[in-house]
PDB file of N, H, CA, C and O in Angstrom:
ATOM      1  N   MET A   1      84.794  91.767 111.269  1.00  0.00           N
ATOM      2  CA  MET A   1      85.924  92.629 111.562  1.00  0.00           C
ATOM      3  C   MET A   1      86.629  92.969 110.234  1.00  0.00           C
ATOM      4  O   MET A   1      87.006  92.065 109.488  1.00  0.00           O
ATOM      5  N   PRO A   2      86.804  94.247 109.945  1.00  0.00           N
ATOM      6  CA  PRO A   2      87.461  94.627 108.679  1.00  0.00           C
ATOM      7  C   PRO A   2      88.937  94.273 108.670  1.00  0.00           C
ATOM      8  O   PRO A   2      89.593  94.201 109.709  1.00  0.00           O
ATOM      9  N   ARG A   3      89.439  94.051 107.451  1.00  0.00           N
ATOM     10  H   ARG A   3      88.905  94.109 106.607  1.00  0.00           H
ATOM     11  CA  ARG A   3      90.860  93.747 107.300  1.00  0.00           C
ATOM     12  C   ARG A   3      91.704  94.959 107.641  1.00  0.00           C
ATOM     13  O   ARG A   3      91.307  96.102 107.411  1.00  0.00           O
ATOM     14  N   GLN A   4      92.875  94.687 108.193  1.00  0.00           N
ATOM     15  H   GLN A   4      93.198  93.759 108.379  1.00  0.00           H
ATOM     16  CA  GLN A   4      93.818  95.761 108.474  1.00  0.00           C
ATOM     17  C   GLN A   4      94.414  96.242 107.157  1.00  0.00           C
ATOM     18  O   GLN A   4      94.790  95.432 106.309  1.00  0.00           O
ATOM     19  N   LYS A   5      94.499  97.550 106.985  1.00  0.00           N
ATOM     20  H   LYS A   5      94.193  98.208 107.673  1.00  0.00           H
ATOM     21  CA  LYS A   5      95.057  98.090 105.743  1.00  0.00           C
ATOM     22  C   LYS A   5      96.549  97.850 105.683  1.00  0.00           C
ATOM     23  O   LYS A   5      97.254  97.960 106.686  1.00  0.00           O
ATOM     24  N   LYS A   6      97.025  97.516 104.475  1.00  0.00           N
ATOM     25  H   LYS A   6      96.452  97.426 103.661  1.00  0.00           H
ATOM     26  CA  LYS A   6      98.447  97.294 104.251  1.00  0.00           C
ATOM     27  C   LYS A   6      99.175  98.628 104.155  1.00  0.00           C
ATOM     28  O   LYS A   6      98.617  99.636 103.722  1.00  0.00           O
ATOM     29  N   ASP A   7     100.415  98.603 104.564  1.00  0.00           N
ATOM     30  H   ASP A   7     100.868  97.784 104.916  1.00  0.00           H
ATOM     31  CA  ASP A   7     101.299  99.720 104.280  1.00  0.00           C
ATOM     32  C   ASP A   7     101.740  99.507 102.833  1.00  0.00           C
ATOM     33  O   ASP A   7     102.170  98.409 102.481  1.00  0.00           O
ATOM     34  N   TYR A   8     101.644 100.522 102.001  1.00  0.00           N
ATOM     35  H   TYR A   8     101.294 101.414 102.287  1.00  0.00           H
ATOM     36  CA  TYR A   8     101.988 100.312 100.606  1.00  0.00           C
ATOM     37  C   TYR A   8     102.736 101.501 100.018  1.00  0.00           C
ATOM     38  O   TYR A   8     102.730 102.604 100.563  1.00  0.00           O
ATOM     39  N   ILE A   9     103.368 101.239  98.906  1.00  0.00           N
ATOM     40  H   ILE A   9     103.372 100.342  98.463  1.00  0.00           H
ATOM     41  CA  ILE A   9     104.077 102.249  98.125  1.00  0.00           C
ATOM     42  C   ILE A   9     103.568 102.126  96.692  1.00  0.00           C
ATOM     43  O   ILE A   9     103.464 101.020  96.163  1.00  0.00           O
ATOM     44  N   THR A  10     103.256 103.240  96.072  1.00  0.00           N
ATOM     45  H   THR A  10     103.341 104.139  96.502  1.00  0.00           H
ATOM     46  CA  THR A  10     102.815 103.237  94.683  1.00  0.00           C
ATOM     47  C   THR A  10     104.021 103.017  93.786  1.00  0.00           C
ATOM     48  O   THR A  10     105.079 103.613  93.991  1.00  0.00           O
ATOM     49  N   LEU A  11     103.852 102.149  92.783  1.00  0.00           N
ATOM     50  H   LEU A  11     102.993 101.664  92.616  1.00  0.00           H
ATOM     51  CA  LEU A  11     104.936 101.802  91.873  1.00  0.00           C
ATOM     52  C   LEU A  11     104.538 102.195  90.453  1.00  0.00           C
ATOM     53  O   LEU A  11     103.492 101.775  89.957  1.00  0.00           O
ATOM     54  N   ASN A  12     105.358 102.985  89.816  1.00  0.00           N
ATOM     55  H   ASN A  12     106.207 103.327  90.219  1.00  0.00           H
ATOM     56  CA  ASN A  12     105.164 103.352  88.413  1.00  0.00           C
ATOM     57  C   ASN A  12     106.444 102.999  87.676  1.00  0.00           C
ATOM     58  O   ASN A  12     107.533 103.401  88.086  1.00  0.00           O
ATOM     59  N   MET A  13     106.315 102.242  86.580  1.00  0.00           N
ATOM     60  H   MET A  13     105.430 101.915  86.247  1.00  0.00           H
ATOM     61  CA  MET A  13     107.507 101.874  85.823  1.00  0.00           C
ATOM     62  C   MET A  13     107.122 101.548  84.394  1.00  0.00           C
ATOM     63  O   MET A  13     105.969 101.239  84.093  1.00  0.00           O
ATOM     64  N   LYS A  14     108.104 101.624  83.530  1.00  0.00           N
ATOM     65  H   LYS A  14     109.040 101.876  83.774  1.00  0.00           H
ATOM     66  CA  LYS A  14     107.916 101.216  82.146  1.00  0.00           C
ATOM     67  C   LYS A  14     108.327  99.753  82.034  1.00  0.00           C
ATOM     68  O   LYS A  14     109.371  99.348  82.544  1.00  0.00           O
ATOM     69  N   VAL A  15     107.494  98.969  81.361  1.00  0.00           N
ATOM     70  H   VAL A  15     106.646  99.298  80.946  1.00  0.00           H
ATOM     71  CA  VAL A  15     107.735  97.534  81.219  1.00  0.00           C
ATOM     72  C   VAL A  15     107.637  97.188  79.736  1.00  0.00           C
ATOM     73  O   VAL A  15     106.797  97.729  79.016  1.00  0.00           O
ATOM     74  N   ASP A  16     108.499  96.288  79.291  1.00  0.00           N
ATOM     75  H   ASP A  16     109.181  95.849  79.875  1.00  0.00           H
ATOM     76  CA  ASP A  16     108.450  95.809  77.920  1.00  0.00           C
ATOM     77  C   ASP A  16     107.023  95.357  77.592  1.00  0.00           C
ATOM     78  O   ASP A  16     106.393  94.656  78.384  1.00  0.00           O
ATOM     79  N   ALA A  17     106.526  95.758  76.438  1.00  0.00           N
ATOM     80  H   ALA A  17     107.039  96.327  75.795  1.00  0.00           H
ATOM     81  CA  ALA A  17     105.142  95.473  76.049  1.00  0.00           C
ATOM     82  C   ALA A  17     104.841  93.973  76.018  1.00  0.00           C
ATOM     83  O   ALA A  17     103.763  93.554  76.440  1.00  0.00           O
ATOM     84  N   ASN A  18     105.778  93.162  75.522  1.00  0.00           N
ATOM     85  H   ASN A  18     106.653  93.502  75.179  1.00  0.00           H
ATOM     86  CA  ASN A  18     105.546  91.713  75.477  1.00  0.00           C
ATOM     87  C   ASN A  18     105.431  91.109  76.866  1.00  0.00           C
ATOM     88  O   ASN A  18     104.595  90.236  77.098  1.00  0.00           O
ATOM     89  N   ILE A  19     106.261  91.566  77.787  1.00  0.00           N
ATOM     90  H   ILE A  19     106.940  92.275  77.599  1.00  0.00           H
ATOM     91  CA  ILE A  19     106.192  91.065  79.161  1.00  0.00           C
ATOM     92  C   ILE A  19     104.866  91.466  79.790  1.00  0.00           C
ATOM     93  O   ILE A  19     104.239  90.668  80.487  1.00  0.00           O
ATOM     94  N   MET A  20     104.437  92.700  79.548  1.00  0.00           N
ATOM     95  H   MET A  20     104.946  93.349  78.983  1.00  0.00           H
ATOM     96  CA  MET A  20     103.178  93.168  80.129  1.00  0.00           C
ATOM     97  C   MET A  20     101.992  92.407  79.570  1.00  0.00           C
ATOM     98  O   MET A  20     101.041  92.121  80.298  1.00  0.00           O
ATOM     99  N   GLN A  21     102.034  92.074  78.280  1.00  0.00           N
ATOM    100  H   GLN A  21     102.806  92.306  77.689  1.00  0.00           H
ATOM    101  CA  GLN A  21     100.958  91.271  77.688  1.00  0.00           C
ATOM    102  C   GLN A  21     100.905  89.893  78.335  1.00  0.00           C
ATOM    103  O   GLN A  21      99.829  89.384  78.647  1.00  0.00           O
ATOM    104  N   ARG A  22     102.078  89.295  78.533  1.00  0.00           N
ATOM    105  H   ARG A  22     102.952  89.709  78.279  1.00  0.00           H
ATOM    106  CA  ARG A  22     102.138  87.976  79.194  1.00  0.00           C
ATOM    107  C   ARG A  22     101.627  88.063  80.631  1.00  0.00           C
ATOM    108  O   ARG A  22     100.901  87.187  81.101  1.00  0.00           O
ATOM    109  N   PHE A  23     102.022  89.144  81.323  1.00  0.00           N
ATOM    110  H   PHE A  23     102.612  89.856  80.941  1.00  0.00           H
ATOM    111  CA  PHE A  23     101.588  89.342  82.708  1.00  0.00           C
ATOM    112  C   PHE A  23     100.068  89.521  82.782  1.00  0.00           C
ATOM    113  O   PHE A  23      99.416  88.928  83.642  1.00  0.00           O
ATOM    114  N   ASN A  24      99.511  90.325  81.895  1.00  0.00           N
ATOM    115  H   ASN A  24     100.040  90.807  81.196  1.00  0.00           H
ATOM    116  CA  ASN A  24      98.058  90.525  81.870  1.00  0.00           C
ATOM    117  C   ASN A  24      97.329  89.206  81.632  1.00  0.00           C
ATOM    118  O   ASN A  24      96.328  88.915  82.286  1.00  0.00           O
ATOM    119  N   LYS A  25      97.840  88.408  80.688  1.00  0.00           N
ATOM    120  H   LYS A  25      98.653  88.645  80.156  1.00  0.00           H
ATOM    121  CA  LYS A  25      97.237  87.098  80.399  1.00  0.00           C
ATOM    122  C   LYS A  25      97.328  86.190  81.624  1.00  0.00           C
ATOM    123  O   LYS A  25      96.364  85.509  81.973  1.00  0.00           O
ATOM    124  N   TYR A  26      98.479  86.187  82.267  1.00  0.00           N
ATOM    125  H   TYR A  26      99.262  86.740  81.984  1.00  0.00           H
ATOM    126  CA  TYR A  26      98.667  85.382  83.482  1.00  0.00           C
ATOM    127  C   TYR A  26      97.639  85.777  84.546  1.00  0.00           C
ATOM    128  O   TYR A  26      96.988  84.914  85.136  1.00  0.00           O
ATOM    129  N   CYS A  27      97.498  87.074  84.788  1.00  0.00           N
ATOM    130  H   CYS A  27      98.026  87.775  84.310  1.00  0.00           H
ATOM    131  CA  CYS A  27      96.565  87.553  85.809  1.00  0.00           C
ATOM    132  C   CYS A  27      95.139  87.109  85.503  1.00  0.00           C
ATOM    133  O   CYS A  27      94.408  86.689  86.400  1.00  0.00           O
ATOM    134  N   GLU A  28      94.748  87.203  84.244  1.00  0.00           N
ATOM    135  H   GLU A  28      95.342  87.544  83.515  1.00  0.00           H
ATOM    136  CA  GLU A  28      93.413  86.764  83.841  1.00  0.00           C
ATOM    137  C   GLU A  28      93.230  85.269  84.073  1.00  0.00           C
ATOM    138  O   GLU A  28      92.204  84.836  84.598  1.00  0.00           O
ATOM    139  N   GLU A  29      94.231  84.482  83.679  1.00  0.00           N
ATOM    140  H   GLU A  29      95.064  84.834  83.253  1.00  0.00           H
ATOM    141  CA  GLU A  29      94.130  83.026  83.796  1.00  0.00           C
ATOM    142  C   GLU A  29      94.061  82.558  85.237  1.00  0.00           C
ATOM    143  O   GLU A  29      93.313  81.632  85.550  1.00  0.00           O
ATOM    144  N   VAL A  30      94.835  83.187  86.125  1.00  0.00           N
ATOM    145  H   VAL A  30      95.443  83.940  85.870  1.00  0.00           H
ATOM    146  CA  VAL A  30      94.846  82.743  87.522  1.00  0.00           C
ATOM    147  C   VAL A  30      93.815  83.479  88.378  1.00  0.00           C
ATOM    148  O   VAL A  30      93.603  83.131  89.539  1.00  0.00           O
ATOM    149  N   GLY A  31      93.177  84.498  87.797  1.00  0.00           N
ATOM    150  H   GLY A  31      93.349  84.781  86.854  1.00  0.00           H
ATOM    151  CA  GLY A  31      92.127  85.208  88.515  1.00  0.00           C
ATOM    152  C   GLY A  31      92.642  86.089  89.642  1.00  0.00           C
ATOM    153  O   GLY A  31      91.982  86.228  90.672  1.00  0.00           O
ATOM    154  N   GLN A  32      93.802  86.677  89.457  1.00  0.00           N
ATOM    155  H   GLN A  32      94.338  86.564  88.620  1.00  0.00           H
ATOM    156  CA  GLN A  32      94.371  87.562  90.472  1.00  0.00           C
ATOM    157  C   GLN A  32      94.445  88.978  89.935  1.00  0.00           C
ATOM    158  O   GLN A  32      94.570  89.200  88.730  1.00  0.00           O
ATOM    159  N   THR A  33      94.366  89.930  90.853  1.00  0.00           N
ATOM    160  H   THR A  33      94.265  89.749  91.832  1.00  0.00           H
ATOM    161  CA  THR A  33      94.605  91.304  90.454  1.00  0.00           C
ATOM    162  C   THR A  33      96.074  91.440  90.097  1.00  0.00           C
ATOM    163  O   THR A  33      96.893  90.608  90.489  1.00  0.00           O
ATOM    164  N   LYS A  34      96.407  92.476  89.363  1.00  0.00           N
ATOM    165  H   LYS A  34      95.742  93.152  89.046  1.00  0.00           H
ATOM    166  CA  LYS A  34      97.803  92.707  89.004  1.00  0.00           C
ATOM    167  C   LYS A  34      98.640  92.958  90.261  1.00  0.00           C
ATOM    168  O   LYS A  34      99.787  92.520  90.346  1.00  0.00           O
ATOM    169  N   THR A  35      98.070  93.654  91.217  1.00  0.00           N
ATOM    170  H   THR A  35      97.139  94.010  91.148  1.00  0.00           H
ATOM    171  CA  THR A  35      98.798  93.937  92.455  1.00  0.00           C
ATOM    172  C   THR A  35      99.129  92.644  93.194  1.00  0.00           C
ATOM    173  O   THR A  35     100.274  92.421  93.586  1.00  0.00           O
ATOM    174  N   LEU A  36      98.125  91.801  93.379  1.00  0.00           N
ATOM    175  H   LEU A  36      97.195  91.983  93.060  1.00  0.00           H
ATOM    176  CA  LEU A  36      98.353  90.547  94.098  1.00  0.00           C
ATOM    177  C   LEU A  36      99.328  89.653  93.345  1.00  0.00           C
ATOM    178  O   LEU A  36     100.229  89.073  93.951  1.00  0.00           O
ATOM    179  N   ALA A  37      99.160  89.534  92.038  1.00  0.00           N
ATOM    180  H   ALA A  37      98.428  90.005  91.546  1.00  0.00           H
ATOM    181  CA  ALA A  37     100.062  88.700  91.243  1.00  0.00           C
ATOM    182  C   ALA A  37     101.490  89.224  91.324  1.00  0.00           C
ATOM    183  O   ALA A  37     102.423  88.442  91.506  1.00  0.00           O
ATOM    184  N   PHE A  38     101.673  90.527  91.193  1.00  0.00           N
ATOM    185  H   PHE A  38     100.915  91.162  91.045  1.00  0.00           H
ATOM    186  CA  PHE A  38     103.002  91.128  91.274  1.00  0.00           C
ATOM    187  C   PHE A  38     103.633  90.853  92.628  1.00  0.00           C
ATOM    188  O   PHE A  38     104.796  90.455  92.700  1.00  0.00           O
ATOM    189  N   GLU A  39     102.876  91.061  93.711  1.00  0.00           N
ATOM    190  H   GLU A  39     101.931  91.384  93.653  1.00  0.00           H
ATOM    191  CA  GLU A  39     103.407  90.831  95.057  1.00  0.00           C
ATOM    192  C   GLU A  39     103.831  89.373  95.239  1.00  0.00           C
ATOM    193  O   GLU A  39     104.897  89.099  95.791  1.00  0.00           O
ATOM    194  N   ARG A  40     103.007  88.453  94.783  1.00  0.00           N
ATOM    195  H   ARG A  40     102.142  88.676  94.335  1.00  0.00           H
ATOM    196  CA  ARG A  40     103.323  87.030  94.947  1.00  0.00           C
ATOM    197  C   ARG A  40     104.520  86.609  94.099  1.00  0.00           C
ATOM    198  O   ARG A  40     105.379  85.864  94.569  1.00  0.00           O
ATOM    199  N   ILE A  41     104.581  87.079  92.859  1.00  0.00           N
ATOM    200  H   ILE A  41     103.883  87.684  92.478  1.00  0.00           H
ATOM    201  CA  ILE A  41     105.688  86.714  91.970  1.00  0.00           C
ATOM    202  C   ILE A  41     107.006  87.261  92.507  1.00  0.00           C
ATOM    203  O   ILE A  41     107.992  86.531  92.593  1.00  0.00           O
ATOM    204  N   VAL A  42     107.026  88.522  92.862  1.00  0.00           N
ATOM    205  H   VAL A  42     106.225  89.115  92.792  1.00  0.00           H
ATOM    206  CA  VAL A  42     108.259  89.143  93.359  1.00  0.00           C
ATOM    207  C   VAL A  42     108.674  88.513  94.684  1.00  0.00           C
ATOM    208  O   VAL A  42     109.856  88.241  94.897  1.00  0.00           O
ATOM    209  N   SER A  43     107.719  88.281  95.569  1.00  0.00           N
ATOM    210  H   SER A  43     106.759  88.502  95.396  1.00  0.00           H
ATOM    211  CA  SER A  43     108.032  87.665  96.853  1.00  0.00           C
ATOM    212  C   SER A  43     108.617  86.265  96.673  1.00  0.00           C
ATOM    213  O   SER A  43     109.593  85.910  97.333  1.00  0.00           O
ATOM    214  N   ALA A  44     108.024  85.471  95.782  1.00  0.00           N
ATOM    215  H   ALA A  44     107.231  85.760  95.246  1.00  0.00           H
ATOM    216  CA  ALA A  44     108.531  84.122  95.527  1.00  0.00           C
ATOM    217  C   ALA A  44     109.939  84.169  94.941  1.00  0.00           C
ATOM    218  O   ALA A  44     110.792  83.358  95.301  1.00  0.00           O
ATOM    219  N   HIS A  45     110.178  85.105  94.053  1.00  0.00           N
ATOM    220  H   HIS A  45     109.485  85.764  93.761  1.00  0.00           H
ATOM    221  CA  HIS A  45     111.498  85.232  93.445  1.00  0.00           C
ATOM    222  C   HIS A  45     112.544  85.621  94.498  1.00  0.00           C
ATOM    223  O   HIS A  45     113.637  85.053  94.525  1.00  0.00           O
ATOM    224  N   ILE A  46     112.220  86.562  95.342  1.00  0.00           N
ATOM    225  H   ILE A  46     111.333  87.023  95.320  1.00  0.00           H
ATOM    226  CA  ILE A  46     113.159  86.991  96.388  1.00  0.00           C
ATOM    227  C   ILE A  46     113.378  85.873  97.400  1.00  0.00           C
ATOM    228  O   ILE A  46     114.505  85.661  97.846  1.00  0.00           O
ATOM    229  N   ASP A  47     112.318  85.154  97.771  1.00  0.00           N
ATOM    230  H   ASP A  47     111.402  85.326  97.409  1.00  0.00           H
ATOM    231  CA  ASP A  47     112.461  84.013  98.689  1.00  0.00           C
ATOM    232  C   ASP A  47     113.430  82.978  98.120  1.00  0.00           C
ATOM    233  O   ASP A  47     114.295  82.466  98.830  1.00  0.00           O
ATOM    234  N   LYS A  48     113.271  82.675  96.818  1.00  0.00           N
ATOM    235  H   LYS A  48     112.568  83.090  96.241  1.00  0.00           H
ATOM    236  CA  LYS A  48     114.143  81.708  96.157  1.00  0.00           C
ATOM    237  C   LYS A  48     115.592  82.214  96.145  1.00  0.00           C
ATOM    238  O   LYS A  48     116.521  81.454  96.416  1.00  0.00           O
ATOM    239  N   TYR A  49     115.772  83.476  95.836  1.00  0.00           N
ATOM    240  H   TYR A  49     115.017  84.094  95.616  1.00  0.00           H
ATOM    241  CA  TYR A  49     117.102  84.090  95.828  1.00  0.00           C
ATOM    242  C   TYR A  49     117.756  83.990  97.209  1.00  0.00           C
ATOM    243  O   TYR A  49     118.915  83.595  97.332  1.00  0.00           O
ATOM    244  N   GLU A  50     116.996  84.354  98.244  1.00  0.00           N
ATOM    245  H   GLU A  50     116.054  84.675  98.145  1.00  0.00           H
ATOM    246  CA  GLU A  50     117.544  84.324  99.601  1.00  0.00           C
ATOM    247  C   GLU A  50     117.875  82.902 100.041  1.00  0.00           C
ATOM    248  O   GLU A  50     118.882  82.680 100.715  1.00  0.00           O
ATOM    249  N   LYS A  51     117.040  81.943  99.667  1.00  0.00           N
ATOM    250  H   LYS A  51     116.223  82.124  99.120  1.00  0.00           H
ATOM    251  CA  LYS A  51     117.296  80.547 100.005  1.00  0.00           C
ATOM    252  C   LYS A  51     118.580  80.052  99.340  1.00  0.00           C
ATOM    253  O   LYS A  51     119.393  79.379  99.973  1.00  0.00           O
ATOM    254  N   ASN A  52     118.758  80.388  98.059  1.00  0.00           N
ATOM    255  H   ASN A  52     118.097  80.935  97.544  1.00  0.00           H
ATOM    256  CA  ASN A  52     119.971  79.988  97.333  1.00  0.00           C
ATOM    257  C   ASN A  52     121.197  80.703  97.874  1.00  0.00           C
ATOM    258  O   ASN A  52     122.284  80.128  97.914  1.00  0.00           O
ATOM    259  N   LYS A  53     121.035  81.929  98.283  1.00  0.00           N
ATOM    260  H   LYS A  53     120.152  82.396  98.251  1.00  0.00           H
ATOM    261  CA  LYS A  53     122.142  82.713  98.838  1.00  0.00           C
ATOM    262  C   LYS A  53     122.642  82.069 100.136  1.00  0.00           C
ATOM    263  O   LYS A  53     123.846  81.993 100.377  1.00  0.00           O
ATOM    264  N   LYS A  54     121.698  81.606 100.970  1.00  0.00           N
ATOM    265  H   LYS A  54     120.719  81.667 100.774  1.00  0.00           H
ATOM    266  CA  LYS A  54     122.082  80.943 102.230  1.00  0.00           C
ATOM    267  C   LYS A  54     122.839  79.657 101.958  1.00  0.00           C
ATOM    268  O   LYS A  54     123.806  79.346 102.654  1.00  0.00           O
ATOM    269  N   LYS A  55     122.404  78.896 100.937  1.00  0.00           N
ATOM    270  H   LYS A  55     121.618  79.149 100.371  1.00  0.00           H
ATOM    271  CA  LYS A  55     123.058  77.631 100.608  1.00  0.00           C
ATOM    272  C   LYS A  55     124.494  77.842 100.157  1.00  0.00           C
ATOM    273  O   LYS A  55     125.377  77.062 100.513  1.00  0.00           O
ATOM    274  N   THR A  56     124.733  78.881  99.381  1.00  0.00           N
ATOM    275  H   THR A  56     124.015  79.514  99.092  1.00  0.00           H
ATOM    276  CA  THR A  56     126.060  79.113  98.837  1.00  0.00           C
ATOM    277  C   THR A  56     127.002  79.803  99.826  1.00  0.00           C
ATOM    278  O   THR A  56     128.223  79.706  99.694  1.00  0.00           O
ATOM    279  N   SER A  57     126.438  80.496 100.812  1.00  0.00           N
ATOM    280  H   SER A  57     125.447  80.575 100.919  1.00  0.00           H
ATOM    281  CA  SER A  57     127.301  81.207 101.765  1.00  0.00           C
ATOM    282  C   SER A  57     127.510  80.422 103.049  1.00  0.00           C
ATOM    283  O   SER A  57     128.336  80.808 103.876  1.00  0.00           O
ATOM    284  N   GLY A  58     126.793  79.349 103.229  1.00  0.00           N
ATOM    285  H   GLY A  58     126.122  79.036 102.557  1.00  0.00           H
ATOM    286  CA  GLY A  58     126.896  78.652 104.508  1.00  0.00           C
ATOM    287  C   GLY A  58     127.368  77.319 104.350  1.00  0.00           C
ATOM    288  O   GLY A  58     127.511  76.594 105.335  1.00  0.00           O
TER     289      GLY A  58
END
């Protein structure tokens, strides 16, 4: 059974060259595509933010 296609949005942005070099190295080392690595990193960061936000507001 084929995977269900994700709903997605194309992202274009300018990124500091040093950060992009570090990101490229990270992706190579962990064996992830840039898309997957970006999704996981951003999701983890937002999850952490939301968790901390709940602690401070409740």
